[in-house]
Each structure stands twice: as C-alpha cells, then as structure tokens.
C-alpha positions as CSV (number, residue, x, y, z in Angstrom):
1,M,6.1,9.7,-2.5
2,C,2.9,8.4,-0.9
3,N,3.3,8.4,2.9
4,L,-0.4,8.6,3.8
5,Y,-3.3,6.5,2.7
6,S,-6.7,5.3,4.0
7,M,-8.6,2.0,4.2
8,T,-12.1,2.8,5.2
9,R,-14.0,-0.3,4.2
10,P,-15.0,-2.9,6.8
11,R,-13.0,-6.0,7.2
12,E,-15.7,-8.2,5.5
13,A,-15.3,-6.1,2.4
14,V,-11.5,-6.6,2.4
15,L,-11.9,-10.3,2.7
16,Q,-14.4,-10.4,-0.2
17,F,-12.2,-8.1,-2.3
18,A,-9.1,-10.2,-1.7
19,R,-10.9,-13.5,-1.8
20,A,-9.1,-14.3,1.5
21,L,-10.2,-17.2,3.6
22,R,-8.3,-16.2,6.8
23,D,-8.4,-13.0,8.8
24,H,-5.8,-12.4,11.5
25,T,-6.5,-8.7,12.0
26,G,-8.8,-9.0,15.0
27,N,-11.3,-6.3,15.6
28,Q,-9.8,-3.8,13.3
29,P,-11.7,-0.5,12.7
30,P,-11.8,1.4,9.4
31,L,-8.6,3.4,9.0
32,S,-8.9,7.0,7.9
33,G,-5.2,7.9,8.1
34,I,-2.4,5.3,7.8
35,F,1.1,6.7,8.2
36,P,4.5,5.1,8.1
37,D,5.3,2.7,10.9
38,Q,1.7,2.1,11.7
39,L,-0.2,-1.2,11.4
40,A,-2.5,-1.8,8.4
41,P,-4.2,-4.9,6.8
42,V,-2.1,-6.7,4.2
43,V,-3.1,-9.7,2.0
44,T,-0.7,-12.6,1.5
45,R,-0.9,-15.9,-0.3
46,D,0.7,-19.1,1.1
47,A,2.3,-22.0,-0.7
48,E,-1.1,-23.8,-1.1
49,G,-2.7,-20.7,-2.6
50,V,-4.7,-19.7,0.5
51,R,-5.0,-16.0,1.0
52,S,-4.9,-14.4,4.4
53,V,-5.2,-10.9,5.8
54,A,-2.9,-9.8,8.7
55,A,-1.9,-6.6,10.3
56,M,1.6,-5.5,9.3
57,R,3.7,-2.5,10.0
58,W,4.4,-0.1,7.1
59,G,8.1,0.3,6.3
60,F,10.8,-2.1,5.1
61,P,14.3,-2.1,6.5
62,P,16.4,0.0,4.1
63,P,19.2,-1.4,2.0
64,P,22.5,-1.7,3.9
65,N,24.6,1.4,4.3
66,L,22.1,3.6,2.4
67,A,19.7,4.9,5.0
68,T,18.4,4.3,8.5
69,R,14.7,5.1,8.2
70,P,12.2,2.4,7.1
71,V,11.4,2.4,3.4
72,T,7.7,2.8,2.6
73,N,7.8,3.2,-1.2
74,V,9.9,1.1,-3.6
75,R,10.5,2.1,-7.2
76,N,14.0,1.0,-8.3
77,L,13.3,-2.7,-8.8
78,S,16.6,-3.3,-10.6
79,N,18.3,-2.9,-7.2
80,P,19.4,-6.4,-6.1
81,Y,18.1,-5.7,-2.6
82,W,14.6,-5.3,-3.8
83,R,14.8,-8.1,-6.3
84,A,15.1,-10.6,-3.4
85,W,11.6,-9.6,-2.2
86,L,9.8,-9.8,-5.6
87,Q,9.2,-13.5,-5.8
88,P,5.6,-14.6,-5.4
89,E,6.0,-15.6,-1.7
90,A,7.1,-12.1,-0.8
91,R,4.4,-10.2,-2.8
92,C,1.3,-8.9,-1.1
93,L,-1.7,-6.7,-1.7
94,V,-2.2,-3.6,0.5
95,P,-5.9,-2.8,0.5
96,A,-6.7,0.9,0.3
97,T,-9.6,3.2,-0.5
98,A,-7.6,6.5,-1.1
99,F,-4.1,7.8,-1.1
100,C,-2.8,11.2,-0.3
101,E,-0.2,13.4,-2.1
102,Y,0.9,16.9,-1.1
103,T,1.5,19.6,-3.6
104,D,5.2,19.9,-4.5
105,T,5.1,23.7,-4.0
106,A,4.1,25.7,-1.0
107,P,1.5,25.8,0.5
108,K,1.7,22.1,0.9
109,V,-2.0,21.1,0.3
110,P,-3.0,17.4,0.7
111,H,-4.9,15.9,-2.2
112,W,-6.8,12.6,-1.8
113,F,-7.0,10.3,-4.8
114,A,-9.5,7.4,-5.1
115,L,-11.2,5.3,-7.8
116,A,-14.5,7.1,-7.3
117,P,-16.2,9.5,-4.8
118,D,-17.6,6.6,-2.8
119,R,-14.0,5.2,-2.5
120,P,-14.2,1.6,-3.6
121,L,-11.4,-0.8,-2.6
122,F,-8.3,-1.2,-4.6
123,A,-4.8,-2.5,-3.7
124,F,-1.3,-1.3,-3.8
125,A,1.3,-3.8,-5.2
126,G,3.2,-4.6,-2.1
127,I,6.0,-6.7,-0.7
128,W,6.3,-8.1,2.8
129,R,8.7,-9.8,5.1
130,R,9.3,-11.0,8.7
131,W,11.9,-9.0,10.5
132,R,13.4,-9.0,14.0
133,G,14.4,-5.8,15.8
134,V,12.8,-2.8,17.5
135,R,9.9,-1.0,15.9
136,K,7.6,1.4,17.7
137,G,9.4,0.5,20.9
138,E,8.7,-3.2,20.6
139,D,11.7,-5.6,20.4
140,G,10.8,-8.8,18.6
141,E,9.6,-10.2,15.3
142,H,7.5,-7.9,13.2
143,L,5.6,-8.3,9.9
144,L,6.6,-5.4,7.6
145,F,5.4,-4.2,4.3
146,A,6.1,-1.6,1.6
147,F,4.5,-0.9,-1.8
148,L,5.7,-0.1,-5.3
149,T,5.6,3.3,-6.9
150,T,5.8,4.3,-10.5
151,A,5.8,7.5,-12.7
152,A,2.9,9.9,-11.9
153,N,0.0,10.0,-14.3
154,D,-1.6,13.1,-15.8
155,L,-3.9,13.5,-12.8
156,V,-1.3,13.1,-10.0
157,R,1.6,14.9,-11.7
158,P,0.3,18.5,-11.2
159,V,0.1,17.7,-7.5
160,H,3.1,15.5,-7.1
161,A,5.3,15.2,-10.1
162,K,7.7,12.5,-9.0
163,A,5.7,9.3,-8.5
164,M,2.5,7.6,-7.5
165,P,1.6,4.2,-6.0
166,V,1.1,1.1,-8.3
167,I,-2.7,0.6,-8.2
168,L,-4.2,-2.8,-8.7
169,T,-7.8,-4.0,-9.2
170,G,-9.4,-7.2,-10.6
171,E,-7.2,-9.6,-12.4
172,D,-4.1,-7.5,-11.8
173,C,-4.4,-8.4,-8.1
174,D,-4.2,-12.1,-9.0
175,A,-1.3,-11.5,-11.3
176,W,0.7,-9.6,-8.7
177,L,0.2,-12.4,-6.2
178,E,0.6,-15.4,-8.5
179,A,2.3,-14.6,-11.8
180,D,6.0,-15.1,-12.8
181,L,8.3,-12.2,-12.2
182,P,8.3,-10.6,-15.7
183,T,4.5,-10.5,-15.7
184,A,4.4,-9.1,-12.2
185,L,6.9,-6.4,-12.9
186,A,4.9,-5.3,-16.0
187,L,2.3,-4.1,-13.5
188,Q,4.6,-1.3,-12.3
189,R,2.9,1.3,-14.4
190,P,0.9,4.5,-13.9
191,A,-2.9,4.1,-13.5
192,P,-4.7,5.6,-16.5
193,P,-5.7,9.2,-15.5
194,G,-9.4,8.5,-16.0
195,R,-9.3,5.6,-13.5
196,L,-8.7,8.0,-10.5
197,R,-10.5,11.0,-9.1
198,I,-9.4,13.7,-6.6
199,V,-12.0,13.2,-3.9
200,A,-10.8,15.6,-1.2
201,T,-8.3,18.4,-0.6
202,G,-7.0,20.1,2.4
203,K,-7.6,17.3,4.9
204,R,-4.8,15.2,6.5
205,E,-7.1,12.2,6.9
206,G,-9.7,10.6,4.7
207,T,-13.3,11.6,5.4
208,G,-16.2,9.4,6.5
209,A,-18.1,8.3,9.5
210,G,-16.7,5.9,12.0
211,M,-13.1,6.3,10.8
212,S,-10.0,6.3,13.1
213,V,-6.2,6.2,12.9
214,F,-4.8,2.8,13.7
215,G,-1.2,2.5,14.9
C-alpha cells in the first residue's frame, strides 16, 4: 500500500504535463513527502473538457460499515461503492515524481520508485469527490482524492509484495480522464518493471533541493 509519495516539480511543469488551463493551487511549493490526509495537487477535467489543477486532501471516506479511516488506495473496483466514482467526471490525475514502499519484513526500509533518477513527472490514476465533514480539524466542504493500486511488478514485489500504484504517462493519462469505463479500467495494471527505477532507499522523504512537506 502506497501511503507516501512526492511531487517535486514546479507548478508550471505540472500544468504542462497535464495540459491544464487553470491552476487553483496558489503558491504551492514542491512536495518531498505527501502523506495521507495532506493536501496535494490533483488534475480534473470539467464537462467542457477543460483541465484544472487544485489542491485536494488525500483520503476518501470509507465504504459504509467497513472502516473509519480515510481510504488512500483503491484496488477492488468491483465493489459497488467504488464503481460510483469511476465515471469520467470523478476520475483525476494525481501528479507525482516518486512513490515510497517499505519492505514487508523488518527492518522496515523505505524504497523510493521513480521513472528515472531525475524523477520526471507521471500520474497516479485517481478518483475525486466533494465531501462535507471534519478533516484535519476543519468542518466544511473538502475536495478529496484517492488513487488506484494493482498487483506489484517484478521491481516492486521484492520490497512490497501486495500492490503498487497505477502509473500513467502520455496517452494513458488522456484515456483515464476521458475514455469509456471499460477502456479506463483496463489501465489498472502493473507498470512494466523496466519503466521504474529505485532511486533512493532509507529516507522517509524524497530528496532534492527546495523541497518541503505540504499539509
């Protein structure tokens, strides 16, 4: 389960990557460590096809009577609860530059996975919603997101055998935002092992100059 990732590219790079025309994130710094219930940039597409970037809080309300903690990672898409959030208007891209998985066995060592050592942008296949309630001590309407996971590939499995996030680049980003449901669901698959690299171990936050945690 991925409960830590980073997004260390500037906001201009995110806008270009997502082909977004609107930015509602304000003066957001690069984020070296994004944890559950923190704010992070998320890309959505409106009914006219215009893409926007907004800060949303990581963690969906759980299915009724199953849990109380926010759900950060979603895998069982046959569950009717999640099916309701898989239509195009509820899909989103979650920009990232690396994600962290801890070893399954002790000692629990964090491993950071990225597309390359210089950590180019990619996106998680996400879902989002508006929700009213209390989060981080604030009572009101919140924008919330979670992202999909899938089976671990050959690179991730020796570290964390259960799952890995769904990684999107290029045309797959467009398909996730715009395609019909069967086409979008086909993207829930492991990234080819050669597509990812382990770029750091033993550090709880991503590395790089000028990075900070945003929450």
